[in-house]
N, C-alpha and C positions, 0 to 999 in steps of 0.2 A: 509513258507506258507504252510498250509495244503492242501493236494492234493484231488481232487474229484473223486468219483467213476464214471465209464463209460468206453467207449473205449479209448485206448491209444491216437490216433490222435485228436479225437473230444475233449477229455479232456484237451489236451495241448492248443488247439485253444482257448477254453473257458477261460482258465487261463490267456493266453496272452491277450485276449480280456479284461478281467477283469482288469488286471494291466494297460493296456493301458488307459482304461476309467478313472481309478483313477488317473493316472499321468496327463492325459489331464485336468481333473477337478481341480486338485491342481494347476496346472500351470495357468489355466484361472482364478481361484480365486485370485491368487497372482497378476496377471496382473491388474485385476479390482481393487483390493485394492490399488495398487501403483498409478494407475490413479486418483483414489478418493483422495488420500492423496496429490498429486500434485495439483489437480484442487481445492479441497475444504480446504486443510490444516487441515484436521482432523475434520471438522464440520459435523453436522448431514445432511444426504442426503435429498434434498427437493423433489426430483421426486419419490415419494414412488409409485404412481399409475403406472407410466411407468415401474418401476422396477418389480412391481408384474406381469404386462402383460408380460414382457420379461421372467420372471421365469416360468409363466404359459406355454408359448410357448416352452421353452426349456424343460420343464417337458413332454410335449406331444411328442416332438421329441425323447426324451430318452425313453419314453414308447414305441413308435414304434419300436425304435431300439433294446429294451430289448425284445419285442415279436419275432422279426425276429431272434435274436441270441439264443432265448430260453435257458437261463441258468438254472441251477438245481435249484429246489424250495428252497432247504436247504441253498444255498449261493447266493443270488441275487446280481448282481453288483450294486455299488453305482451309483447314478446319481446326477447331480448338485443340484437339489432341496432337495433330501434327505440329501446330504452331508452339505448343508448350515443350514438345520434345526437342524441336530445332532451337528454340531460344530459351536457354536456362534462365531460372529466376535469379535476381540478384542475391549476392552472397549475404547481404544484411538481413534478408528474410529468414535465413536459416542459422547464420552464425553470429549475428549481432554486428553493430557498427564498429565497436572497438576491434574485434577479430579482423575485419576487413581492412581497417586502418593499418593494423599491425602486418597484415599480409602484404599490403602495398609498400610498407616500409622495408620489409625483408626483401621484396623483389627489387626494390631501388638499391639496396645495399649490395645485392648479388650482381646486379648490373654495374655499379661502381667498381666492385672488386674485379669483375671481368675486364673492365677498361683499364684498370691499374695493371692487371697482369699483361694485357696486350701492350700497353705502353712499355712495360719493363722488358717484354720480349722484343719489342721494336728497338729499344735503347741497346740491349745486348747484341741484336743483329747488326745494328750500326757500328757499335764498338768493334765487333769482329771484322766487319768490312773495312773500317779504318785501320785496323791492325794489319790486315792483309796488304792494303795499299802502302803502308809504311815499310813492311818486312818483305813483301814479295813483289816481283816485277815480271810481267809476262814477256816472254821471248817471241820473236818473229822469225820463224824458219823459212818464210818465203824470201826469194831472192829479190833484192832490190833491183827493179827494172825501171831506170830513169833515163833521161836523154843523155846525161853525162856518162852513166855507166855504160850505156850502149856504145858510145863513141870511145870510151877509154878502153873497153874490153877488146876493142880490135888491135890495140897495141900490146895487149898482155900476151906473154909467152907462156903457153901451157906447160911446157917442160920445166920452167922454173918453178911454177906452182906445185907441179907433182913432186919435184925433188925436195922442196921445202916441207911438204906434208909428211913424205916418208922419213925424212930426217927428224922431224918432231916426234913421230912415233918410235924411232929408234932410241932417241934420248930419254923419252918418257919411260920406256920399258927398262932401261938400264938403271934410271934413278929409282923406280918403284922397287925393283929387285934389290937394290943395295939398302934402301930404307927397310924393307921387310926383313933382311938379313940382321941388321942392327937392332931391330925392335925384338925379334925372336931370340937373339943371343942374350940380350939384356934381360928380358923376361925370364929366360931359363936360369940365369945366374942368381937373380933375386929370388925367384921361387924356391930354388934348391937351398940358397943360404937360409931362407926363412924356415924351411922344414927341417933340414939336416942339422944345420949349425945351431940354430936357436931351440928348436924343439927337442931334438934327439941327443945331440952330442955335448951340449952346453954343461959346463961344470957346476950346476946348481941343482937345488932339489927339484922334484917334478912340479911342484905348485909353483914355484918361481918361474920355472921354463914355460909352463902354460900361461902364466900371466904375461910374461915377456913376449911370448909368441902372439897372443891376442893383441898385445900393445902394438907390436911391429906391424901386424896386419892392419890394424885401424889406422896407424900412421901412414901406411902406404895409400889407403883409401882416402884419408883426409887430404894428403898431398895432391892426389889425382882430382878429388872434387874441388879442391882450392883452385886448381889451375882453370878449371871451367868458368870460374868467376870472371877470368880475363876474357874469355870468349864463350858465352853460353851455348852457342851452336856446336861446340866440340863435344857436348854430352851425348850419351847414347852411341849407338853404332854408327849413325850418320848416313845409313843407306837410304833412309826416307828422303834426305836432302838431295841425294843423287838422283833418286827417282823423280823427284819434283823438278830438278833441273833438266832432266832429259824428257820430261813431260811438256816442258815449255814454260815453266814458271820458276824464276831464279830468286834465291836468297843470296845476295852478294856476300854477306858476312859468312854464310855457311861454307862457301868455297874459297874463302880468302886464305892467304898464306898464314896469317895469324891463327886461324882456326885450325890449320893443318899442323902447325908446330905444336900447339896445345893438345891436339888429338894424339900425336905421336908420343909425347912425353907422358900424358894422362894415361894412355893405354898401358904403357909399360908398368906403371905403378898399380893401375886397377887390376890387371891380370894377375900381377904378382901378389896382390893382397889376399887371394883366396876366395874371392867372390865367384859366384857361378857364372862367369863371363868368359869371353875368349877375344883374341885379337883379329879374327877373320872379318867381321863387319867393319870395324875401324880401318882396316887395310883397303877395303873398297872405297871408303870416303877419302882416305889419303891418296889413293891412286887418281881419283877424280880431282882432288885439289892440285896434285902435282901436274896433271894435264892441263888444267885451267890456267894455273899460275906460270907454267912454262910457256903456254901460248901468249898470255898477257906480257911476258917478258920481252917479247919481240919489240923492236924499235926502228924508227926510220920510216922510209917511204913503203917498205914492204910489210909493215905491221898489218895492214888491213886485209892482206891476203889470207891470214889465218884468224881474223877477228870477227867475221860475220857469224851471226847466231847459229847458222847451220854447220858451218866448219867448226865452230866452237863446240857444238854438241857432239860432233864426231870424235873430237879430241878427249872430251870428258868420258864418252863411252869407252874409248880405248883404255884410258886411265883406270876406269872402274874394273874393266875386264883384267887388266894386269895385276891390280890389287888382289882380286879373289884368286887369280892363278897362282900368285906367289904364296898365298895362304895355304892352299892345298897342294901345289905343285901340279896343277892341272891346267895347261893352257887352253885346250879346246873347251874344257868345262868353264873356265873363266869368260871365254867369248860367248858361250851359250847363256851363261848367266846374265851378262850384260845385255844381251839381246832379248831374253826371255823376261827377266825380272826387273831389270833397271830401266831399259830404254823403251820409249814409246815410239820411236822412229828408227828405222834401221835400213841400211842400204848395202849394196855389195862392196862398195869402197869402204865402208865403216867395217865390215867383216875382216878385210884384208889388214887394215891398219890395226885393228883390235888384236887380230891374231899375231902379228908381229910384235906388239907391245907385250903380249902375254908370254910369248915363247921367249923373248929376250929377258923378261923379268924372272922367269923360272930358270933360265940358263945362268943369269948372273947369281942367283940365289944358290943354285947347286955348285957353281964355281967357287964361291965364297966358302961353302960348307965342304969343299974337297970331294964332291960327289959326281963330278963330270964323268959321263959314260956309265954311271951305276944307278940302279933304282933309287929315286928320291921323291920325298913328299910325306905329308902328314898321314896319308892313307896307304903308305907303302908298307904291306903286311907280309908276314912270314907264314903263309898258309901251309899247314900239313896236308899231306895228299888226300887223307880221308876227309878233310873239310872242303874239298873242292867239288863234291858231288851232292846232288839232291835228287829225290824220287818224284814221280808224278803225283802220288797221293799227297805229297807235302804241299800242293798248291792251295788245298783247303786251309791247313794251318797258317800258311803264308798270308792268304787274304784275311783271315781273322786277325792276324798280327797287324796287317796293314790298317784295318778298320779301327782296331783299338789304338794304335799309334796316332792315327789321324784325329781320333776324337780327343785323346788326351792332349795333342798338340793345340787343338782348338780351344780346349778348356784351359790350358796355360795362357794362351792369348787372351782369352775373355778375363781370366783372374788378373792379369797384368793390367788390362784396361780398367777394370774395376778399382783396383788398388790405385792406379795413378791418379784417381780423382781426389784421393785423401793425402797425396804427397804434399809435402811442405813447399811453399813457393818463395819464401824469403831466401836471401843469400845465406844467412846463418843457419836457417833451417835446412836448406839443401845440403850443406856441408856436414852438419850434425847428423842428419839422417843417414847419408852414406857411411859415415864413421861408425855410427851405432849399428847399422845392419851388418857391417863387416865384422865388428867385435862379436856380435851375437852369433853369426854363422860360424865363425872360428871356434868360439866356445862350445857351441853345439856339436861340432865335429869332434871335438876332444871328449866331450861327455858321452856321445854315442859310442866312440871307440872304446872307451873304458867299460861302458855298462853292457854293450852288445857285442863288441868284437872279442875274438879269441886268438890266442897265441898259436901260431903254426911253426913247427920245427922243420928245419931243412938241413940237408947235408951238402958238402961240397959237390957230391955226385949230382945234386939236383940242378946245378947250374950247367950240366951238360945238356946240349940241345936235344939229346935223346930223351931226357927226363924232364924237360921244362913244362910239360903238360901237368905235372903233379903240383907244382908250387908257382908262386908269383915270380915274375922276372925280378931280377936284382934291382933294376932302375926304379921300381915303384914300391919296394918293401919299406915299410915304416914300423920301427920296433914298438913305439908307444907302450912303455913299461914291460916289454918283452926283452929278450936277449940278455937277461941277468940270471945269475945262479946256474940252475940245471937247464934254464932255457936261453943259454948263451946264443945259440944259432936259431933264433926264431923271430917272427914278425907278427904284427897285429893285422888280421886280414881286412877288417873293416876300415882301420885307420889307413891301410895301404890304398883301398879304393877312394877314400874321401880325401886323403892328403897327399898321395903319391904324385908323380909327375903327370900333369894333365894329357900331354901328347902320348907318352908311353902307356898310360891308363887306357886311352882310347884304342891304341893299337893292340893292346892286350885283350880288351873286350871284343873287338871286331874280328880277331884272329880265331875266336872260338875257344881259346884255352880257359877262359874263365868258367865255362860250363863244367869242366872237369875239376879245376882247382879250387873253385868257390862253392860254398853251399848256397841253396836257394834263399835261405833266410838272409845271409849277408848281402846277396845281390838285392834282395827286396828292400832291406834297410837303406842301402845306398841309393837305390832308385827312387824311393820315396823322398829321402832327403834332397836329392838332386832336383826334384820337381818343385818342392817348396822353396829351396835356395834360389831357383831361376825366378820364380814369382816375385820375390822380394828383392832380388838383385837387378832385374831387368831395367826398371826405370829410375834407378838411383842416378843422381846428377854427376855422373862421371863417364868417361869414354869407355865403352865396353860393348861387345857383341854377344849373340847367343847361338852362333853356329856350333862352336865346340861343345858347350853343355848341352845343346839339344841332341847332337850326335851321341854324347855320352849316355843320356838317359834313354835314348832309343836302343842303343847297343845293349844296355843293361836289361831293358824289357825283352829284347830278342833272346838273350841268353836264358832268361827266366822262362819265356815261352818254350824254348827248345827243350829245357829240362821237364817241363810239364808234359810236352808232347811225347818225349820219350817214355814217360810213365804210362801214358795213355796208349800209345802204339806199341809198346813194348819192344822197341827196337832202337839201334844206335842211329842218331841224327847228327847232322852238321850243325854245331853251334855257331860256326862263322857265318853260315848262310842265313840263320835267323837273326843274327846281330846286324848284318848288312841290311837286311830287309827292314828291320825294326829302326835303324838309324836313318835310312832314307825315307821311310814313311813318317818318321817324327819330324824331319825337315819339311816334308810335304804338309804336314798338318799344321806347322807353325808359320811357314813362309809361303806355302802354296806353289812351289816350283814344281816342275815335272820333268822335262827332258833334261834340262841342265843338271838337276840333281842326280839323276841316274848316270849321266855321263861323268860327273865329278867322281861318283863312287867307282864306276867301272874303270875310269882312266887312272884313279889313284891306286886301286887295288890290282887291276889287270885281270880280273876274274870275269871274263865275258860269258862264262857259262851261266851266271846269275842274271842275265839280262831279262828274260821272261819274267821271273818272280818280282824283280825290282820294278819293271814297268807296270805290272798288274797292281802291286801293292801301293806304289805312288799314286796311281790313278784313283783307287778306291779311298785312299786317305784323303786326297784332295776333295773328292766328292762329299764324304761323310763330315769332314771338317768345315766345309763351306756351309752346312746346315746350321752349325752352331755359332760361329763368328767370322768376321772377315779375316784377312791375312794380318800377320803381325805389322807389316809395312803399311797396309791400308788404315789399320787402327792408329798407328802413329801419325800418319798424315791427317787424320780426322782430329786427333787430339791437339796437333800443333796448328790447326786452322790452316793448312796449306790447300790452296785452290787447285787440287789435282783433278783432272778430267779423266774418266773412264773411257774405254774404248767405244762403248755404245751408251746411248742416252738410257736413263731409268724409264721403265714402262710407264710409270705414273706421270713422268715429266712432260710427255708428249700430248697429254689431253688436259682440257681445263676442268673445272668443277662440273660443268654441265656436260661432260663427256664429249666435247667437241675438240677437233684436232688443233692444236696450237700451231701458229705459223710464225714466220720471222717477224711479221708486223706486229704481233703480240708481245714479244719478249724484247724488241730492240729498244735501245735508249733513244728517245726522240724528244724534241728535234735535235739533230746533230749540229754541233758548232763547226762551221765551215769557214774557209778562206778562199779568196780569189786568186787567179793566177799570179797577179801583181798585187801585193797587199802592202799597206802602210806599216811602218815599224812600230808606231804607236798603238795601232789596233792589235797587232800581234802580242805585244807586251801586255796589254790590258787583258786579253783573253787568257794568256798564260797565267797571269796572276789570279784571275777569278775562277779559273776551273782546274780540275785535277786530271783532266783528259790527257791521255798519251798519244792519240791518234785523231787527225783532223782532216776530214774530206776536203779536197780542192774541187771547186765547182765553177761552173761557167754560166752566167745568167742568159737565159734564152727567151726571156720576155714573161709577162703575166706572173711574175714573182717566182717563177720556177728556176730551180738550180740544178743543172745537169752535171752528174758526177764525171770528172775527168782524171782524178789522181787522189793520192793520200799522202799525207806528211805526218812525220812523227815529231813528237815534242822535242826529242834529242836533236833532231835536224834543225828545228826552228831556233833552239837555244844556241846551236853552233853558229847559224847565220847571224844571230843577234850579237853573240860574244865576239865574233871576228869581223864585225861591220861590213858584212858582204852586201852592201846596199847598192842599188842601181846608180846612185849618185856618185859612188866611189869607184865604179867599174869604168875602164877606158876601153873603147872599142877602136882596134887598130885596122886601118884600111890597108889595102895592098895596091902596089903600083904595078900596072901591066898584067902580064900572065905569068908571074913567077910561079915556080913549082912549090910544092907543098913544104919542102925542106927549108927553103929560103924564106918562106912566109912564116914558118914557126920560129925562125931564128932572127927575125927582124927585130931591130932595137926599139924600145918604147919611145913613144912620142909624147910630148906635152899636150895637155888638153888644148892649148891655144894653137897648136900646129895645125896647118891646112890638111895634114894627112891623118889626123885623128880627132875624135870628138866623143863627148860623154854620151853614154846611151840614153835615149829619150824614153821616158817612163811609158808613154802610151804606145810605142811600137817596138820596144825591146824584146818582148816575149814573142813577137811574130817573126823575128829574125831567125834564119836557120841556125841551128846549134854549131854548125861547122864554122860560120862566120864569127860567132861570139867566142869560140873556143880556138880561134885561128893562131894567135900569137903564142909564143912560148910563155910569156909572162902570164897571159890569161889562162893557158892550160895549167900551168903550175899552180896558179892561185885556186882553180877549181879542183885540181887534184888533191891539194891540201885540205880543202873543205870537205871532199868526199872521204878522205882518210879520217878526219876528225869526226865526221857523222857516224861512220861505221865503227869507230872505236870509242865512242862517247862514254858508254857505261864499262868499258874494259880499261880505262885509264884511271886517274886519281879519284874520279867520282864514283868509281865502281861500287864502293861500299857505302855510298852517301847518297843514295837515290831519293831519300826522303827529303834532302835539301834542294830539290829541283823545283821548289815552289817560289814564293814571293821573296825569301831571303836571297836565294841564288839569282833571280832575275834582277834584284836591286842591285846586287854586287857587280852586275855587268856595267852598271853606270852609265846609262844612255842619257844624253843631253836632250834638251827640248828641241834643238834643230835636228838632231839625229831621229827623234821620234817622228819628225815630218818626212823622213826618207821613205823609200820603198825597196821591196825585196821580190826578186824574181823567184817565185816558188816552183814554177814548171819545169825549171832545170833539173831539180833535185827530187821532185816528187815521184812516187811510184806510179808509173802510168797504167791505167786501166786496172785498178785494183780489183781483186776478187769480190764479187757482190752477188747477191741473191735478190729475188724479188720478194715482195711483201707475202705473196701466197705460199712461199716455199714452207713445207712442213718443218717442225722443230727437229724431227728425227733425221731429215736430210741435212738441215743446217748443222746439227751436231757432227754428223759424218764428215761434212766438208771441212768444218773448223778443226776437228780432231785429226783427221788424217793429213791435212795440208800443213798442220802446225801453225795456224794463223794467230795473229794477235788482234787483228780487227777485221770484222766482216761487215761490209756496207750493205744496207738494205735500201733497195730502189723499187720504183714502179715500172711499169711497161715502158715508159718513155725514158728510163735511166735517170729519173729525178730522185735525188736523195731524200730518203724518208727517215733514216735512222742508222744506228751503227750497233753491232753485237760484239761484245767483248767476253773474255773468259769469265768475268764476274757475272754477267747475265746468265751464262750456262751453269755456273757454279750454283746460283741460287736455285735453279731448277732441280739440280742434283740433290740438293739438301733442303 
């Protein structure tokens, strides 16, 4: 009992009085409760009013007594009323014993249920983490700075490296352009055959033609979905895989040659099937695959020059830019898309190489199409002169159109994400679902065209360019039960919008001609159908992109908006301007691009006078869409459990539950598994078998059990050293006679270990020898250079798609004998010197910034004395992000 201040005697009397009051109150409470139990048997007291009166009287008496005793203000004595308000009575006095027991059982069940939910959530989180480890591998964009690399780079000729890199960019651009031409030509042939030959001109009854048309469409989709069973990563647009690769996390299977071949063939059939998909997204993925596979195809001693992660990243960026450029015929737009949307890291050299790739891809595509020196591209439009102007008062409608397009784009993304949860996951289910969706979409197109479409007659004079604003262009006309009898020269307007050539339809909508030649009802029907078709087509298990269908529904909405604005403003407006704004804003709402989308539209159309409305509308579409859902690529990354790191750390991830700032010491994995400068082979093998780490700090003991950080070693480097038996006991140190120059020293012939001019490296002193002495002979330099090449290209060679096999099975396949396990390895020659590290007190916000901007794979955490405390990886930051 704490004592009170004051005089000695008075304080003691007050303390005794306080204790007496408390004991008296406790005793009185117990007596009353005992009487209540005996009299009522645990039932609820009925005389509530009398009890309240007694309590008030007792409180008044206690108040008078408290005033007479005058206790200290800081510690007033407890009185009966206060005690009874602070300490509630037992539940059994009011509710009965059985009810109390039942309540305790319910609480226990709730606790057990909560524990089960927590365990289930923990199992799910561990399963996702294991899945990420098996499917994804972090990349390290930091340059390897080791003793050997410093010595070897002195001999490297910069001109040779530059020539090789520019040559790679040249060949990648040519290959991407050729592949894009072949894909687009085959898609056009199959799509035209499916609509014109099967549906329109076949010599069968209309019902038979419709059934055959739907069957052929479903067959195309079935073929495309079946191909993805060979390589599941070929499904979808694939842009999310490219985004992840350029963010620093690689899925080897997603950018493998097998995935690229499946993607090319599957895209041809999926786009030809009639689904609301396009080839633009897959071309970005294919371009990145061509770049990565072309780089991996190098061989010999110079392979490592293009195989570092940072160099590999630049090649993939250039390939992705070439892919989009060939899809739209927009080289500058392709470079900006790769920089803004796909890449997390960009440099001046990357810009030049990507621009060369994109330009050559578009040039090759134009040459193969016979369009050299002529306007070329998907967005190359034939604008009428009256369509090239807009007025200042139209900025208001433009902004409203941008807001509406952005909201609709976000809602499409949200609907696709919700529907993806219910997609079938089995192999048979994925193929069946894609086939059924295609059949239903094609059947719906036919029914809508019959029920809602109307036959529009045309004359031969309508094909004259001067009259083409009155009717649909010949390339997209679909008869659909028109063109017979008195309506020989007629077409179905809704069928033409739904079934006509995709590329020509988009050009027709963007040119503004649809506003005059199509009714607002037909545009509205096709617009609504396109939205629903995209939602059901987007996540089908087949290669497909959403650029083309998104541009289409955005252009339709723009034409509808222009018609409504003309009625409201009672003046003639440019339908092409609204179509361009709607298409760009729709892309911004779905994919959240900005400058790249505007440049693609302007570069394709050549209408620079629409720059201001396009910029404003893309900006507002981005803002409003961000309030509803993340971008389509971000939602795909989340659904596929890809550990993508955003530019900035989430606000809630930088503070703890107690609102304290999190530090590097709070989130790092500790203690770190470390190695010494010279380590035994047996210890290395054992640690590699028992851990899944990919980075190991190299430390130096400084006494008192402290380990000072001096370097960092990757698992791939350790496996290379073990598999190639680069042990100290196997290395011969070659001595020099006299003062021979360097050239003669490097060309000296090897000596036997027993020779007086050579000896085996001693384990205790080998790491202290200068690197120049250990690498002096030609044989020694050649051996170390081969090791360096093998380390740099470890994941780019045959094991590139088998990273999950780098555990126990792979280590055992090396076949180390017991004698070899007693050998030692010099790690200091190949470790990264002075790895990037942060102190324990560094805030998570700064840690995130360092890790993300430098493209790190491992970030060491040390104290003020550079003693290793832990290590931070992408997985640690990804947990904070989610």
